[in-house]
C-alpha positions, 0 to 999 in steps of 0.5 A: 739572391746571392749569399752576400745578398741574404747576409745583408738581409739577415743582418738588417732583420736581426739588427731591427729584432736587436733594437726592439729588445732594447726598447723593451728593456729600457721600457720596462725599466723606465716604467718600473722607475715611474711606478715606483716614483707614483708609489713612494711620493703620492698617495695611492687615492691619487690619479695614477698618472705612470698610465699615460706614459706607459700606455703611449710608450706601450703602444710605439713599443708594440708598432716597433715589434710589429716592424721588427718581426714582420720585417715590414719596414718602410724600406722594405716596402719601398723596395717592393714598390720600386720593383713593381714600378721597374716591372711596369716599365719593362713591360711597357717598353716591351710593347 
């Protein structure tokens, strides 16, 4: 791979990680706000409704983190599949 190709891949990975950190910060701020709203407007014996968005969004955040830090995005998977198919076609053509 050339230096330019490596730089392009590194930039893509850095953007994915930056996107995850922004997502994490927004998740923390919004959920602190939701917990505060629940705490100040509900009696403590009621259902803690903030748990539902916290858990649902948390699952999405975990998935985002795995994609960002493992580098296994759909685009990467598509690139690998394309390379395999290309190798198959070249092998078949050389027969």
